[in-house]
Rosetta silent file (secondary structure, phi, psi, omega in degrees, C-alpha in Angstrom):
SEQUENCE: XXXXXXXXXXXXXXXXXXXXXXXXXXXXXXXXXXXXXXXXXXXXXXXXXXXXXXXXXXXXXXXXXXXXXXXXXXXXXXXXXXXXXXXXXXXXXXXXXXXXXXXXXXXXXXXXXXXXXXXXXXXXXXXXXXXXXXXXXXXXXXXXXXXXXXXXXXXXXX
SCORE:     score description
SCORE:     0.000 S_00000001
   1 L     0.000  137.348  174.688   14.188  -42.909   30.891 S_00000001
   2 L   -86.617  112.613 -175.818   13.518  -45.802   28.553 S_00000001
   3 H   -57.812  -29.525 -177.848   15.949  -45.333   25.650 S_00000001
   4 H   -67.588  -21.818 -178.430   13.572  -47.083   23.267 S_00000001
   5 H   -85.881  -12.548  178.886   11.010  -44.315   23.685 S_00000001
   6 E   -78.075  132.240  177.346   13.434  -41.543   22.622 S_00000001
   7 E  -131.831  134.892  175.844   13.090  -40.510   19.009 S_00000001
   8 E  -120.781  120.687 -175.417   15.139  -37.878   17.167 S_00000001
   9 E  -133.321  153.249  176.502   13.695  -36.694   13.869 S_00000001
  10 E   -60.247  138.829  175.431   14.301  -33.856   11.421 S_00000001
  11 L   -83.311  158.587  173.365   12.236  -30.787   12.184 S_00000001
  12 L  -117.649  178.130  177.922   10.153  -29.026    9.562 S_00000001
  13 H   -59.794  -22.369  177.855    9.110  -25.409    9.241 S_00000001
  14 H   -69.120  -18.164  179.324    6.098  -26.332   11.369 S_00000001
  15 H   -93.610   -1.005 -173.600    8.505  -26.830   14.292 S_00000001
  16 H   -57.656  -39.215  179.397   10.153  -23.409   13.961 S_00000001
  17 H   -65.189  -38.429  176.505    8.214  -21.847   16.839 S_00000001
  18 H   -65.658  -41.694  178.044    9.227  -24.697   19.156 S_00000001
  19 H   -61.404  -44.566  178.787   12.851  -24.337   18.062 S_00000001
  20 H   -63.000  -40.903  178.813   12.683  -20.593   18.721 S_00000001
  21 H   -63.492  -39.650  176.384   11.138  -21.194   22.140 S_00000001
  22 H   -62.863  -39.949  178.926   13.972  -23.597   22.993 S_00000001
  23 H   -61.878  -43.672  177.476   16.478  -20.941   21.910 S_00000001
  24 H   -61.896  -48.042 -178.396   14.812  -18.417   24.215 S_00000001
  25 H   -64.965  -33.408  177.824   14.738  -20.870   27.128 S_00000001
  26 H   -57.805  -43.395  179.017   18.388  -21.764   26.542 S_00000001
  27 H   -65.973  -42.642  177.953   19.369  -18.144   27.264 S_00000001
  28 H   -61.646  -40.797  179.080   17.222  -18.044   30.388 S_00000001
  29 H   -66.334  -18.695  178.002   18.795  -21.304   31.570 S_00000001
  30 L  -102.532   29.160  172.154   22.199  -19.663   31.149 S_00000001
  31 L    64.992   28.603  170.796   21.285  -16.854   33.541 S_00000001
  32 L   -90.442  126.776 -177.628   20.365  -14.219   30.967 S_00000001
  33 L   -73.517  151.647  177.092   17.548  -12.128   32.419 S_00000001
  34 H   -58.272  -31.297  179.303   14.312  -11.675   30.494 S_00000001
  35 H   -65.159  -22.091 -179.083   14.999   -7.928   30.617 S_00000001
  36 H   -86.784  -10.769 -176.672   18.104   -8.497   28.474 S_00000001
  37 L   -97.103  128.307 -177.542   16.199  -10.277   25.724 S_00000001
  38 L   -60.509  143.924  179.268   14.688   -8.111   23.014 S_00000001
  39 L   -61.141  -24.175 -179.003   10.897   -8.060   22.764 S_00000001
  40 L   -94.910   21.326 -176.689   11.201   -9.118   19.106 S_00000001
  41 H   -56.143  -41.358 -176.954   13.229  -12.259   19.895 S_00000001
  42 H   -65.905  -49.758 -179.718   10.604  -14.590   18.422 S_00000001
  43 H   -60.736  -42.964 -179.016   10.224  -12.732   15.128 S_00000001
  44 H   -66.076  -39.643  179.340   13.997  -12.355   14.756 S_00000001
  45 H   -67.108  -43.284  178.799   14.636  -16.000   15.506 S_00000001
  46 H   -64.475  -39.133  176.257   11.982  -17.157   13.029 S_00000001
  47 H   -64.013  -42.207  179.166   13.373  -14.824   10.340 S_00000001
  48 H   -60.922  -46.880 -179.404   16.888  -16.132   10.997 S_00000001
  49 H   -61.450  -45.084 -179.551   15.754  -19.748   10.698 S_00000001
  50 H   -60.996  -44.349  179.099   13.854  -19.071    7.462 S_00000001
  51 H   -66.675  -43.214  179.668   16.862  -17.326    5.909 S_00000001
  52 H   -64.592  -34.478  177.980   19.299  -20.002    7.122 S_00000001
  53 H   -63.639  -40.214 -179.269   17.054  -22.713    5.700 S_00000001
  54 H   -74.912  -39.451 -168.866   17.199  -21.039    2.267 S_00000001
  55 H  -107.049  -22.269 -170.034   20.861  -20.014    2.255 S_00000001
  56 L  -129.880   22.317  178.376   22.810  -22.203    4.702 S_00000001
  57 L    54.726   36.821  178.633   21.230  -25.674    4.607 S_00000001
  58 L   -55.119  138.516  171.932   19.700  -25.144    8.060 S_00000001
  59 E  -147.895  135.303  172.666   18.281  -28.235    9.704 S_00000001
  60 E  -113.947  159.666  177.581   16.910  -28.756   13.184 S_00000001
  61 E  -131.986  140.456 -178.392   16.145  -32.031   14.901 S_00000001
  62 E  -110.852  133.573  174.277   13.520  -32.663   17.551 S_00000001
  63 E   -98.347  127.606  178.482   13.873  -35.133   20.414 S_00000001
  64 E  -128.898  147.801  171.945   10.612  -36.685   21.537 S_00000001
  65 E  -127.258  121.454 -177.502    9.676  -39.186   24.198 S_00000001
  66 L    49.179   46.967  177.179    6.243  -40.733   23.833 S_00000001
  67 L    67.841    9.162  175.699    5.342  -38.014   21.304 S_00000001
  68 E  -101.712  128.084  178.199    6.294  -35.205   23.726 S_00000001
  69 E   -70.170  125.061 -179.210    9.013  -32.806   22.527 S_00000001
  70 E  -119.472   -6.124  179.652   11.821  -32.818   25.107 S_00000001
  71 E  -178.501  173.410  177.946   14.621  -31.125   23.182 S_00000001
  72 E  -159.777  165.618  173.251   16.054  -29.896   19.932 S_00000001
  73 E  -143.952  148.772  176.430   19.236  -28.963   18.134 S_00000001
  74 E  -123.384  148.185  176.451   19.850  -26.672   15.178 S_00000001
  75 E  -153.637  161.441 -176.406   22.695  -26.746   12.686 S_00000001
  76 E  -168.994  171.522  170.341   23.694  -25.167    9.394 S_00000001
  77 E   -67.722  144.402  178.845   26.608  -24.244    7.232 S_00000001
  78 L   -88.022  119.916 -177.292   28.750  -21.587    8.877 S_00000001
  79 L   -74.607  -22.273  178.655   28.668  -18.434    6.777 S_00000001
  80 L    90.306  161.456  178.044   31.791  -17.073    8.420 S_00000001
  81 L   -96.684   -6.656 -179.801   32.739  -13.750    9.835 S_00000001
  82 L  -155.331  165.060  179.223   34.735  -12.880    6.725 S_00000001
  83 L   -64.574  141.516  179.857   34.976  -14.190    3.153 S_00000001
  84 L   -92.090  124.605  176.906   36.618  -17.578    2.951 S_00000001
  85 L   -88.792    3.435 -170.381   39.595  -17.855    0.606 S_00000001
  86 L   -96.430  152.693  169.483   39.735  -21.642    1.086 S_00000001
  87 L   -67.810  143.946 -178.690   38.580  -24.583   -0.981 S_00000001
  88 L   -64.122  -23.653  176.933   35.658  -26.315    0.705 S_00000001
  89 L   -69.722  -20.532  177.837   37.690  -29.532    0.776 S_00000001
  90 L   -90.792  -46.558 -177.670   40.124  -27.736    3.095 S_00000001
  91 L  -148.913  103.841  172.489   37.704  -25.814    5.303 S_00000001
  92 L  -130.798  102.998 -174.727   33.948  -26.093    5.192 S_00000001
  93 E   -88.187  142.684  167.843   32.536  -25.391    8.617 S_00000001
  94 E  -112.399  149.796 -177.619   29.202  -26.446    9.958 S_00000001
  95 E  -121.630  131.342  178.072   27.733  -24.726   12.988 S_00000001
  96 E  -107.931  130.367  178.566   25.700  -26.366   15.745 S_00000001
  97 E  -144.429  162.041  175.218   23.536  -24.160   17.925 S_00000001
  98 E    61.337   46.895  171.162   20.613  -24.344   20.290 S_00000001
  99 E   -77.282  110.177 -174.192   21.277  -27.739   21.825 S_00000001
 100 E  -134.228  135.601  173.744   18.397  -27.738   24.277 S_00000001
 101 E  -132.611  133.230  176.861   16.837  -30.375   26.531 S_00000001
 102 L   -53.845  141.915 -171.631   13.938  -29.732   28.900 S_00000001
 103 H   -55.394  -37.675 -178.271   15.216  -29.578   32.474 S_00000001
 104 H   -73.814   -6.515 -179.867   13.390  -32.712   33.657 S_00000001
 105 H  -114.073    6.222 -178.333   15.051  -34.761   30.890 S_00000001
 106 L   -73.642  161.283  178.640   18.643  -33.565   31.317 S_00000001
 107 L    64.174   33.320  177.401   21.566  -35.826   32.240 S_00000001
 108 L  -125.992   10.145  177.347   20.083  -38.743   30.326 S_00000001
 109 L    89.153    2.824 -176.746   22.210  -38.536   27.170 S_00000001
 110 H   -68.880  -42.654  178.947   19.660  -36.677   25.054 S_00000001
 111 H   -60.899  -39.341  177.214   21.928  -33.678   24.389 S_00000001
 112 H   -62.934  -42.545 -179.599   24.673  -36.054   23.243 S_00000001
 113 H   -68.205  -39.752  176.216   22.291  -37.815   20.886 S_00000001
 114 H   -62.825  -44.836 -178.703   20.985  -34.533   19.503 S_00000001
 115 H   -65.321  -41.524  178.074   24.519  -33.237   18.960 S_00000001
 116 H   -61.800  -38.623  177.247   25.609  -36.482   17.296 S_00000001
 117 H   -63.586  -42.326  177.724   22.621  -36.219   14.947 S_00000001
 118 H   -64.356  -41.225  178.147   23.630  -32.665   14.029 S_00000001
 119 H   -59.171  -44.773 -179.829   27.233  -33.798   13.441 S_00000001
 120 H   -63.841  -38.564  176.871   26.031  -36.507   11.067 S_00000001
 121 H   -62.558  -45.080  179.365   23.911  -33.984    9.177 S_00000001
 122 H   -63.733  -36.499  174.445   26.924  -31.675    8.807 S_00000001
 123 H   -60.668  -38.845 -179.114   28.990  -34.623    7.574 S_00000001
 124 H   -65.972  -20.028  176.224   26.320  -35.237    4.938 S_00000001
 125 L   -91.380    7.168 -178.255   26.962  -31.668    3.731 S_00000001
 126 L    65.419   29.692  174.626   30.680  -32.519    3.404 S_00000001
 127 L   -67.658  146.392  178.088   31.661  -30.221    6.256 S_00000001
 128 L   -94.803  -21.285  179.270   35.244  -30.620    7.423 S_00000001
 129 E  -145.274  151.101  169.192   34.615  -29.307   10.952 S_00000001
 130 E  -112.535  133.942 -179.299   31.703  -28.770   13.305 S_00000001
 131 E  -119.514  144.108  170.189   31.802  -25.655   15.463 S_00000001
 132 E  -151.960  161.549  172.875   29.723  -24.721   18.459 S_00000001
 133 L  -111.341  118.998 -172.461   29.905  -22.366   21.371 S_00000001
 134 L   -91.771  139.753  168.361   29.357  -24.269   24.583 S_00000001
 135 L   -77.370  162.828  176.826   27.588  -23.091   27.672 S_00000001
 136 L   -56.107  -33.539 -179.710   29.269  -24.051   30.941 S_00000001
 137 L   -70.403  -27.739 -173.829   26.600  -26.767   31.319 S_00000001
 138 L   -95.919  -13.537 -173.473   27.342  -28.266   27.904 S_00000001
 139 H   -53.885  -45.223 -177.177   31.146  -28.316   27.789 S_00000001
 140 H   -65.978  -34.662  177.733   31.537  -31.811   29.218 S_00000001
 141 H   -60.197  -47.545 -175.609   28.934  -33.192   26.787 S_00000001
 142 H   -71.997  -36.579  176.935   30.835  -31.806   23.800 S_00000001
 143 H   -62.206  -40.043  178.377   34.247  -32.828   25.096 S_00000001
 144 H   -64.606  -23.618  178.071   32.997  -36.419   25.425 S_00000001
 145 L   -88.793   -2.315  176.311   31.986  -36.250   21.757 S_00000001
 146 L   105.790    0.395  176.688   35.504  -35.179   20.736 S_00000001
 147 L   -67.663  143.560  179.909   35.205  -31.404   20.572 S_00000001
 148 E   -87.542  125.365 -178.191   38.388  -29.594   21.531 S_00000001
 149 L   -72.928  113.327  176.435   37.843  -27.249   24.486 S_00000001
 150 L  -149.396 -174.943  173.936   38.618  -23.700   23.424 S_00000001
 151 L   -60.012  -42.231  168.007   36.652  -20.498   23.222 S_00000001
 152 L  -107.210  131.782  178.634   35.271  -22.057   20.069 S_00000001
 153 E   -96.082  126.995 -174.569   34.974  -25.792   20.264 S_00000001
 154 E  -124.963  136.935  175.894   35.893  -27.496   17.005 S_00000001
 155 E  -119.138  118.163  176.473   35.563  -31.107   15.949 S_00000001
 156 E   -73.236  128.081 -174.571   37.478  -32.208   12.868 S_00000001
 157 L   -97.495   -0.491  179.239   35.106  -34.343   10.816 S_00000001
 158 L  -121.918    0.000    0.000   37.595  -35.972    8.501 S_00000001
């Protein structure tokens, strides 16, 4: 791959269907059968993205090579599983999800570049940590970027 031809740019709402398709393919690539995926996956994913864009500063980024989309990443503020009693200066989590690269473009550093772009976006939101849940295929990528290997991988951003 010629590194000069790779471009990573913010996605817009016009890219939501591509982002959703990447999310679907990510599950298939992680050995989830199509039978396990709800028939309404597309509608639910698009609704989630629209709501996250309004409420959680959602942003996706698209990786392209010669104007062909080869991957994407999504990130947003982490809403939490419970109310947060903390000041945002102490704990403001950002969440990275759906790091996806087309199979023929994998192992070329694109996932690392997408993840780094998401990290920078979360930093711009004054997040103190970036969280993601890694697939077995992605763990080494995230560890090389400084994420701590645990059930939840966390990178302190300050």
